[in-house]
C-alpha positions as CSV (number, residue, x, y, z in Angstrom):
1,M,0.0,-0.1,-0.1
2,T,1.3,3.5,-1.0
3,R,2.0,6.0,1.6
4,F,-1.0,8.3,-0.1
5,R,-3.4,5.3,0.1
6,E,-2.4,4.8,3.6
7,A,-3.0,8.5,4.5
8,V,-6.4,8.3,2.7
9,R,-7.4,5.2,4.7
10,D,-6.2,6.7,8.1
11,L,-8.4,9.7,7.3
12,L,-11.2,7.8,6.4
13,R,-10.8,5.7,9.7
14,E,-10.7,9.0,11.7
15,R,-13.8,10.2,10.0
16,V,-15.7,6.9,10.8
17,L,-14.6,7.1,14.5
18,D,-15.4,10.8,14.8
19,A,-18.8,10.1,13.5
20,A,-19.2,7.1,15.9
21,Y,-18.0,9.1,18.9
22,E,-20.7,12.0,18.2
23,L,-23.5,9.3,17.9
24,V,-22.3,7.4,20.9
25,T,-22.3,10.7,23.1
26,T,-25.7,11.9,22.0
27,E,-27.4,8.5,21.6
28,G,-25.6,6.0,23.5
29,W,-23.7,3.0,22.5
30,G,-26.6,0.6,22.6
31,R,-28.5,2.7,20.0
32,L,-25.4,2.9,17.6
33,R,-25.9,1.2,14.4
34,V,-23.3,0.7,11.5
35,A,-25.6,2.0,9.0
36,A,-25.9,5.3,11.0
37,V,-22.3,5.8,11.6
38,A,-21.8,5.3,7.7
39,R,-24.5,8.0,6.9
40,A,-23.0,10.5,9.5
41,A,-19.3,9.8,8.0
42,G,-20.5,10.2,4.4
43,V,-19.5,6.7,3.4
44,S,-21.1,3.6,2.4
45,R,-22.0,0.9,4.9
46,Q,-19.9,-1.6,3.0
47,T,-16.8,0.9,3.4
48,V,-17.2,0.8,7.1
49,Y,-17.3,-3.1,7.1
50,N,-14.3,-3.0,4.6
51,E,-12.4,-0.9,7.2
52,F,-13.6,-2.5,10.5
53,G,-14.6,-6.1,9.6
54,S,-17.9,-7.8,9.7
55,N,-18.2,-7.2,13.5
56,S,-17.8,-3.6,12.7
57,K,-19.8,-2.3,15.8
58,D,-17.5,-4.1,18.1
59,A,-14.4,-3.2,16.3
60,I,-15.5,0.5,16.3
61,G,-16.2,0.4,20.1
62,L,-12.7,-1.0,20.6
63,A,-11.0,1.5,18.3
64,L,-12.9,4.4,20.2
65,V,-11.6,3.1,23.5
66,E,-7.8,2.8,22.3
67,R,-8.3,6.3,20.7
68,E,-9.2,7.8,24.0
69,A,-6.7,6.0,25.8
70,E,-3.9,7.1,23.7
71,R,-5.1,10.7,24.1
72,F,-5.2,10.1,28.0
73,L,-1.7,8.6,27.9
74,L,-0.3,11.8,26.1
75,G,-1.7,13.8,28.8
76,I,-0.3,11.6,31.6
77,Q,3.2,11.6,30.0
78,R,3.0,15.6,30.0
79,E,2.2,15.5,33.8
80,L,4.8,13.0,34.6
81,D,7.6,14.9,32.8
82,A,6.8,18.0,34.9
83,H,7.2,16.0,38.1
84,R,10.2,13.5,37.5
85,D,11.8,14.7,40.7
86,S,8.9,13.1,42.9
87,L,7.2,9.9,42.2
88,D,4.5,10.6,44.7
89,A,4.0,14.3,43.0
90,A,4.1,12.6,39.5
91,A,1.6,9.7,40.5
92,R,-0.7,12.6,41.9
93,A,-0.6,14.6,38.9
94,G,-1.0,12.0,36.4
95,V,-3.9,10.3,38.3
96,G,-5.5,13.8,39.0
97,F,-5.3,14.6,35.3
98,V,-7.0,11.3,34.3
99,L,-9.9,11.6,36.8
100,G,-10.4,15.3,35.9
101,Q,-10.5,14.7,32.3
102,A,-12.6,11.3,32.7
103,A,-15.2,13.4,34.6
104,D,-15.7,15.9,31.6
105,N,-15.0,13.4,28.9
106,P,-18.3,13.0,26.6
107,L,-17.6,9.6,25.6
108,I,-16.7,8.2,29.1
109,K,-19.6,10.2,30.7
110,S,-22.0,8.7,28.2
111,V,-20.8,5.1,29.0
112,L,-21.1,5.5,32.8
113,T,-24.3,7.3,32.7
114,A,-26.0,4.4,30.7
115,A,-24.4,1.7,32.9
116,R,-25.7,3.7,36.1
117,G,-29.0,3.8,34.6
118,G,-29.4,0.1,34.2
119,E,-29.1,0.4,30.4
120,G,-25.9,-1.7,30.3
121,D,-23.1,-0.7,27.9
122,D,-20.7,-2.9,26.2
123,L,-18.2,-0.2,26.0
124,L,-18.0,-0.4,29.7
125,A,-16.5,-4.0,29.5
126,Y,-13.4,-2.4,28.2
127,L,-12.9,-0.7,31.6
128,T,-14.1,-3.7,33.7
129,T,-14.5,-7.3,32.2
130,R,-12.5,-7.0,29.2
131,P,-10.0,-4.1,30.1
132,E,-6.9,-5.4,28.3
133,P,-6.8,-2.6,25.5
134,V,-6.7,0.1,28.2
135,F,-4.7,-1.8,30.9
136,D,-2.0,-3.4,28.6
137,T,-1.2,0.0,27.0
138,A,-1.2,2.0,30.0
139,T,0.8,-0.6,32.0
140,V,3.6,-0.9,29.2
141,M,3.9,2.8,28.9
142,L,4.1,3.4,32.8
143,D,6.4,0.7,33.5
144,A,8.9,1.8,30.9
145,Y,8.5,5.4,32.1
146,A,8.9,4.7,35.7
147,A,12.1,2.4,34.8
148,D,13.7,5.5,33.2
149,A,12.4,8.0,35.7
150,W,13.0,6.3,39.0
151,P,15.6,3.4,38.4
152,E,16.3,2.9,42.2
153,V,13.0,1.3,42.3
154,D,13.5,-2.5,42.0
155,D,11.6,-4.4,39.1
156,L,9.0,-6.3,41.4
157,S,8.1,-3.2,43.3
158,R,7.6,-1.1,40.0
159,S,5.6,-3.8,38.5
160,L,3.2,-3.8,41.5
161,A,3.1,-0.2,41.7
162,V,2.3,0.3,38.0
163,E,-0.4,-2.4,38.4
164,A,-1.8,-0.7,41.3
165,I,-2.2,2.7,40.0
166,V,-3.7,1.5,36.6
167,R,-6.2,-0.6,38.3
168,L,-7.2,1.9,41.1
169,T,-7.4,4.8,38.7
170,V,-9.9,2.8,36.3
171,S,-11.8,1.8,39.5
172,H,-12.2,5.4,40.5
173,I,-13.2,6.4,37.0
174,V,-16.1,3.7,37.2
175,Q,-17.0,4.2,40.7
176,P,-15.7,7.5,42.2
177,A,-15.3,7.2,45.9
178,A,-14.1,10.9,46.4
179,S,-13.1,14.0,44.5
180,P,-10.8,13.8,41.9
181,E,-8.1,15.4,44.0
182,E,-8.7,13.3,47.1
183,S,-8.8,10.3,44.9
184,A,-5.4,11.1,43.3
185,R,-3.8,11.8,46.6
186,R,-4.9,8.5,47.9
187,I,-3.9,6.5,44.7
188,A,-0.4,8.4,44.8
189,A,0.1,7.6,48.3
190,I,-0.7,3.8,47.8
191,T,1.6,3.8,44.6
192,T,4.5,5.5,46.6
193,R,4.4,2.9,49.4
194,I,4.4,0.1,47.0
195,A,7.4,1.4,45.1
196,Y,9.3,2.3,48.2
197,P,8.3,-0.1,50.9
198,A,9.3,0.3,54.6
199,P,12.3,-1.8,55.5
200,A,11.2,-4.4,57.9
201,A,11.6,-3.9,61.5
202,D,14.5,-5.7,63.1
203,E,13.5,-8.4,65.2
204,S,16.7,-9.0,67.0
């Protein structure tokens, strides 16, 4: 495939995802139909199937979630870069950014509102029962960043800390237990304690 064709395909894919995003945020995922996405994007339904496969709705949902996750990760990296001198401050800033953005993100708000209203929402599964697209991407990125920024943290502690911060942050997105600021403070404190465990007391 030539670069020009690749560029055209990328633009087409983004147009379809933009159309799906608008429909999901206004009408909900449950009401989304491939035909409606095609109309909104100004393409044929067959074009959507050609790009996303026979199970296009699920593929579009996954692509939407992955695209939002990438945008969040770019913001997280900016926050981490500004606080590399302190793991606690970096964790607090990164988590605070995610929780603050999630509270205002139209796609996430639509998904959570539908789920809390008892309507169910397949997209929520990507944050709960099928979280691999979000968890795996975030975990790989954060583990690599932490290894570079805080090399004094041993491999096991770093791995556990990264897993904790990702899972706790997603949990607080789905079921907020406090304000974004307070949740960020608590999650950062837990993450820091895992990364820098207190030395065992001398029993002698």
